[in-house]
C-alpha positions in Angstrom: 0.2 0.0 0.0 1.1 3.4 -0.8 2.0 6.1 1.5 -1.3 8.0 2.4 0.6 11.3 3.5 4.5 11.5 3.8 6.4 11.5 0.5 10.2 11.5 0.4 10.3 15.1 1.8 7.5 15.3 4.5 3.9 16.2 3.5 3.6 18.4 0.6 0.5 19.8 -1.3 -1.3 23.0 -2.2 -2.1 24.8 0.8 -5.8 24.5 1.9 -6.4 22.2 -0.9 -4.4 18.9 -0.2 -2.6 20.0 2.8 -5.5 21.7 5.0 -5.6 23.1 8.5 -7.7 20.0 9.4 -4.5 17.7 8.2 -2.1 19.9 9.6 -4.1 19.9 13.2 -4.3 16.2 13.2 -0.7 15.6 12.4 -0.3 17.9 15.3 -2.4 15.3 17.7 -0.8 12.6 16.4 2.9 14.0 16.8 1.6 15.2 20.2 0.5 11.6 20.9 3.8 10.1 19.8 6.0 12.3 21.4 4.1 12.1 25.1 4.1 8.4 24.8 7.8 8.5 24.4 8.8 11.2 26.8 8.8 9.3 29.8 6.7 11.6 31.7 8.6 14.6 31.1 6.9 17.7 29.0 8.0 17.5 24.9 9.4 20.3 23.5 9.3 21.2 19.3 11.5 23.6 17.5 9.0 25.0 14.7 10.0 27.6 11.9 8.6 28.5 8.8 9.5 30.0 5.5 7.7 33.1 4.1 4.6 31.6 2.4 1.5 33.3 3.5 -0.4 29.8 4.1 2.3 29.0 6.9 0.5 31.3 9.1 -2.7 29.4 8.7 -0.9 25.9 8.7 1.4 26.7 11.8 -1.7 27.8 13.8 -3.2 24.3 13.2 -0.5 22.2 14.3 0.4 24.4 17.1 -3.1 23.9 18.2 -2.9 20.1 17.7 0.6 19.6 19.4 -0.2 22.1 22.3 -3.5 20.2 23.1 -1.9 17.1 23.7 0.7 18.5 26.1 3.7 19.7 24.1 5.5 23.0 24.4 6.5 24.7 21.4 9.3 27.3 20.8 8.5 29.4 17.6 11.8 30.3 16.1 10.1 32.3 13.2 11.4 32.6 9.5 14.5 30.5 9.5 16.2 27.9 6.4 15.2 24.4 7.1 18.5 23.6 8.2 18.4 26.4 10.8 15.4 24.5 12.2 17.3 21.0 12.2 20.5 22.6 13.6 18.4 24.1 16.5 16.6 21.3 17.0 19.6 18.8 17.9 21.5 21.7 19.8 18.8 22.2 22.5 17.9 18.7 22.8 14.5 19.2 21.8 12.2 16.1 21.1 11.4 17.6 17.7 11.8 19.9 15.0 9.1 21.2 12.5 9.8 23.2 9.4 6.8 24.4 7.4 8.0 25.0 3.6 7.3 23.5 0.5 10.9 24.5 -0.6 11.4 25.3 -4.3 8.0 24.8 -4.9 5.4 27.0 -6.0 4.0 29.6 -3.7 0.6 27.8 -3.8 2.2 25.0 -2.2 3.2 24.4 1.5 4.5 21.6 3.4 5.3 20.2 6.9 8.8 18.5 7.4 9.6 16.9 10.8 12.9 16.2 12.2 13.9 13.7 15.1 15.7 15.0 18.2 19.2 14.4 16.4 18.4 16.8 13.8 17.8 14.0 11.0 14.8 13.6 9.3 12.0 10.9 10.4 12.9 7.6 9.9 10.4 5.9 7.6 9.0 3.5 10.3 8.0 6.7 12.4 6.2 8.6 9.3 4.6 5.5 8.8 3.3 5.2 12.8 2.4 8.8 12.5 0.5 8.2 8.9 -1.7 5.5 11.0 -2.4 8.1 14.2 -3.4 10.7 12.0 -6.0 8.1 10.7 -7.2 8.0 14.0 -6.8 11.3 15.3 -10.3 11.6 16.1 -9.5 8.9 18.7 -6.6 10.7 20.0 -8.9 13.5 21.2 -9.3 11.6 24.3 -5.8 12.2 25.4 -5.9 16.0 25.0 -4.7 17.9 28.0 -6.3 20.3 30.2 -5.9 23.3 32.7 -2.0 23.6 33.5 -1.5 20.4 31.3 -2.0 22.1 28.3 1.3 22.8 26.2 3.2 26.6 26.2 4.1 28.3 22.9 6.8 30.8 23.2 8.5 33.3 20.5 11.9 32.1 20.4 13.5 34.4 17.3 16.5 35.0 19.3 17.7 31.6 18.4 18.1 33.0 14.9 21.7 33.9 16.7 22.5 30.4 17.8 22.2 29.5 14.2 24.1 32.5 12.7 26.9 31.7 15.2 27.1 28.2 14.0 27.7 29.3 10.1 30.2 31.7 11.0 31.9 29.1 13.0 32.4 26.7 9.9 34.9 29.0 8.1 38.7 30.2 8.7 39.2 33.0 6.1 37.9 36.3 5.9 35.8 37.6 2.7 37.1 40.9 2.7 37.9 42.0 -1.1 34.9 40.0 -2.3 31.8 41.2 -4.0 28.9 38.8 -4.1 25.2 38.9 -4.9 22.9 36.9 -2.7 19.4 35.9 -4.3 17.4 34.8 -1.1 14.5 33.9 -3.6 12.2 35.7 -1.4 12.1 33.1 1.1 13.9 31.7 4.5 17.1 33.0 4.0 16.2 36.6 3.1 17.4 37.9 6.9 20.0 35.5 7.9 22.4 35.1 4.7 23.0 39.2 4.2 24.1 39.0 7.5 26.3 36.2 7.7 28.1 37.4 4.7 28.4 40.9 6.1 29.5 39.7 9.2 32.4 38.0 7.3 33.4 41.0 5.4 32.1 40.7 2.2 30.5 43.2 -0.2 27.2 41.7 -0.7 24.1 43.2 -3.0 21.0 41.2 -1.8 18.1 40.7 -4.3 14.8 39.0 -4.1 14.9 39.7 -0.3 11.7 41.3 -0.1 9.1 38.5 0.7 5.0 39.5 0.8 4.0 35.7 1.4 3.3 35.1 -2.5 6.5 35.8 -4.1 8.5 33.2 -2.8 10.6 31.5 -5.6 8.8 33.7 -8.3 11.6 34.3 -11.1 14.1 34.2 -8.4 16.4 31.9 -6.4 17.9 28.7 -7.5 14.7 27.9 -9.7 15.1 30.9 -12.0 18.6 32.4 -12.2 18.2 35.0 -14.8 18.2 38.2 -12.9 20.7 36.8 -10.8 23.2 36.6 -13.9 22.0 39.8 -14.7 23.1 41.4 -11.7 26.4 39.6 -11.4 27.4 40.9 -14.6 25.9 44.7 -13.8 27.8 44.9 -10.7 31.1 43.5 -11.7 30.6 40.9 -9.0 32.9 37.9 -8.2 29.9 35.5 -8.1 26.2 35.2 -7.5 24.6 32.8 -4.8 21.1 31.4 -5.3 19.1 29.8 -2.5 15.7 28.3 -3.0 12.7 29.2 -0.8 13.7 27.1 2.3 17.4 27.5 1.9 18.6 24.2 2.0 19.9 24.2 -1.5 22.5 26.4 -3.3 23.5 27.1 -7.2 25.6 29.4 -8.0 26.5 32.2 -11.0 30.4 32.9 -11.6 31.9 36.1 -12.5 31.1 35.3 -16.3 27.2 34.9 -15.6 27.5 31.1 -16.4 25.3 29.0 -13.9 27.4 27.0 -11.8 25.1 23.6 -10.6 25.6 21.4 -7.6 28.3 19.0 -8.9 30.5 21.8 -9.8 30.1 23.4 -6.5 30.5 19.9 -5.0 33.8 19.7 -7.2 35.1 23.2 -5.8 34.6 22.3 -2.2 36.0 18.8 -1.7 39.4 19.7 -3.5 39.8 22.0 -0.6 38.6 19.4 1.9 41.4 16.9 0.3 44.1 19.2 0.4 43.4 19.7 4.0 43.1 15.9 5.2 39.4 16.3 6.0 37.8 14.4 3.1 36.8 10.9 4.7 38.3 8.1 2.3 38.7 10.6 -0.3 35.6 9.9 -1.7 32.1 12.1 -2.0 28.4 10.6 -2.6 26.4 12.4 -5.5 23.2 10.5 -7.5 22.8 8.8 -10.7 21.7 12.4 -11.8 25.8 13.6 -11.5 27.5 14.2 -14.8 29.8 11.6 -16.2 32.2 14.5 -17.0 32.2 15.5 -13.1 32.9 12.1 -12.3 36.0 12.2 -14.3 37.3 15.1 -13.3 37.1 14.1 -9.5 38.8 10.8 -10.6 41.6 13.0 -11.9 42.2 14.8 -8.7 41.8 11.5 -6.8 38.5 11.4 -5.8 36.1 8.8 -6.3 32.5 9.6 -7.1 29.9 7.0 -5.2 26.5 7.5 -6.6 23.1 7.1 -4.4 19.5 7.1 -5.8 18.2 10.6 -6.5 16.9 12.3 -3.1 18.7 13.9 0.0 17.6 10.8 2.0 19.1 8.3 -0.3 22.6 10.7 -0.2 22.4 10.8 3.4 21.9 6.8 3.9 25.1 6.3 1.4 27.1 8.8 3.5 26.4 7.3 7.0 26.7 3.5 5.4 30.2 4.4 4.0 31.3 6.8 6.9 31.5 9.6 4.3 31.4 13.4 5.3 30.4 15.4 2.2 27.4 14.5 -0.2 25.0 16.2 -2.5 23.0 16.3 -5.5 23.1 18.4 -9.1 20.3 20.3 -7.7 22.6 21.8 -5.1 21.2 20.0 -2.3 24.7 19.3 -0.1 25.1 17.9 3.2 28.1 18.5 5.1 28.4 15.9 8.1 30.8 17.4 10.0 28.7 20.4 10.6 24.8 19.5 10.0 22.6 16.7 9.5 20.9 17.8 6.1 21.4 19.8 3.2 22.2 23.7 4.2 22.2 26.0 1.4 24.0 29.0 3.3 27.0 26.5 4.9 27.7 25.6 1.3 27.7 28.8 0.2 30.2 29.4 2.8 32.2 26.5 2.3 32.1 27.6 -1.5 33.6 31.1 -0.7 36.0 29.6 1.8 37.4 27.4 -1.0 38.0 30.2 -3.6 39.5 32.5 -0.8 41.7 29.5 0.2 42.5 28.3 -3.3 43.3 32.4 -4.5 41.1 31.3 -7.7 37.6 32.6 -9.2 34.7 30.3 -9.3 35.4 30.1 -12.9 38.8 29.2 -13.2 38.3 26.6 -10.2 35.6 24.4 -12.4 36.3 25.2 -15.8 38.5 21.9 -16.6 35.2 19.9 -16.0 34.1 18.8 -19.2 30.3 17.9 -19.0 28.7 15.4 -21.5 25.7 16.6 -23.1 22.5 15.9 -20.7 19.2 16.8 -20.7 16.1 16.6 -18.8 12.5 16.4 -19.8 9.4 16.6 -17.2 6.2 14.7 -18.1 3.3 15.7 -16.1 1.3 12.6 -15.1 -1.2 11.7 -12.1 0.7 11.1 -8.7 -1.1 7.7 -8.9 0.5 7.1 -12.3 3.6 8.6 -11.5 4.4 6.3 -8.5 3.2 2.9 -10.9 5.0 4.0 -13.9 7.8 1.0 -13.7 4.9 -1.1 -14.0 4.5 -0.4 -17.6 6.1 -3.3 -19.9 6.2 -1.2 -23.4 8.0 1.7 -21.1 10.5 -0.5 -19.6 11.5 -2.3 -22.4 11.7 1.1 -24.8 13.8 2.3 -22.2 16.0 -0.7 -22.3 16.0 -0.7 -26.4 17.6 2.8 -26.3 20.5 2.0 -23.6 21.6 -0.4 -26.1 21.4 1.7 -29.0 23.7 4.4 -27.6 26.1 1.4 -27.2 27.9 2.6 -23.9 28.2 6.0 -25.0 25.3 7.6 -23.2 22.8 6.5 -20.0 18.9 6.9 -19.3 18.0 7.8 -16.1 14.0 8.2 -15.6 12.4 8.7 -12.1 9.4 10.0 -10.3 9.5 13.4 -8.8 9.8 13.0 -4.9 7.7 16.4 -4.6 5.5 16.8 -7.7 3.2 14.8 -9.9 6.2 14.6 -12.9 8.3 11.8 -14.3 11.6 13.1 -14.8 13.4 11.8 -18.2 17.4 12.1 -18.1 19.5 11.2 -20.8 23.4 11.9 -21.1 25.8 10.7 -23.7 28.6 12.3 -25.9 26.5 13.7 -28.6 23.9 16.3 -27.6 21.6 15.7 -30.9 21.4 12.0 -29.6 20.9 13.2 -26.3 17.7 15.1 -27.2 16.3 12.4 -29.4 16.5 9.9 -27.1 15.0 12.1 -24.4 12.0 13.4 -26.4 11.4 9.6 -27.8 11.1 8.3 -24.1 8.8 11.4 -22.8 6.6 11.2 -26.0 6.0 7.4 -25.0 5.6 8.0 -21.1 3.1 10.8 -21.9 1.3 8.7 -24.5 1.3 5.4 -22.1 0.2 7.1 -18.9 -1.8 10.5 -20.0 
């Protein structure tokens, strides 16, 4: 049976349509019951933060009500990046952390992501238990507290500085002399990212940093970098840094206006870590989406690439399994386990600029030797139900196998469902752009024809 509520990155959906106040409150009941049962008589505490979406007010009020009615105390840290909530949850020894955000998704969507007390995302087994409890929410109401036993709500927005101080502690170089453009996507990093880079001495220009609740990720941030490219060139800046809505991802623009993806950002950083003897086993984890040219570049620099399934949870699993400390995705979701438990866009940005200062090179020069194999990706819109079962279609599977054999070792095909949207992603990579585009379109057309 498929998952009912949780996807690969928490509970997501269109706010007030799929992700309703009733569902958020039922989740509050379920999580409150679960935490209270585990607390051995102590009052559980939850850290809760949001991005800048207007629907966040509605959802946080509902989940607040559910949790506090079950006797759980809440520290509300306000607008803060997802990794900041994870970090504060671990540092404050809270019982759980909650982030209300739909990350890079459009403003109409929202989501609820839950962290364990150790700052990691909830295991599948706990999410499944919470799903069962949500379905029994009406029965849980008999466990609600009353009088002095009701949970307390506290504004803890000064915890912002706990996360800020942590970020500043992760770099050793001063950024004086660097001119940097920051695109905060009108999202969760709009306050903290400029403050951190200012504290380190950089000359900064912040753009898309005036959120109104509806402009998050709208023609800005890591999902649309056109404006950032123009501003970098217009200001003759050293580089531009683009975050997504909840700032767990980073993409960059070099001084020539070229977009630098997560693969290249990882390459720039891990070479510094290797030189300092800080790269565990001289290996790094990325995904099946990472470019074959990137893999060759790492190998030429004495670094082995380990591939995981697409999705930060799979990258993290492989990192922990092999005791590796750096891993990430082409999308810019990069994890530094020496510092934090989840992908962190601002942390990644700091490590990137620190690497530039340490190696005394521009971002352009640091990654220019990476020869990218032609690659394209087509998103095919399908229903969520068909997205989950596409691999059961015999015609699609046989056609993909046929196309891979035709490429005769000179290319590869990756077809996968999006973890957060009703899409199937078709990625093809090879030594010829004409071949790549043709094969990708043929596969996408077949999927659309069979699943529409």
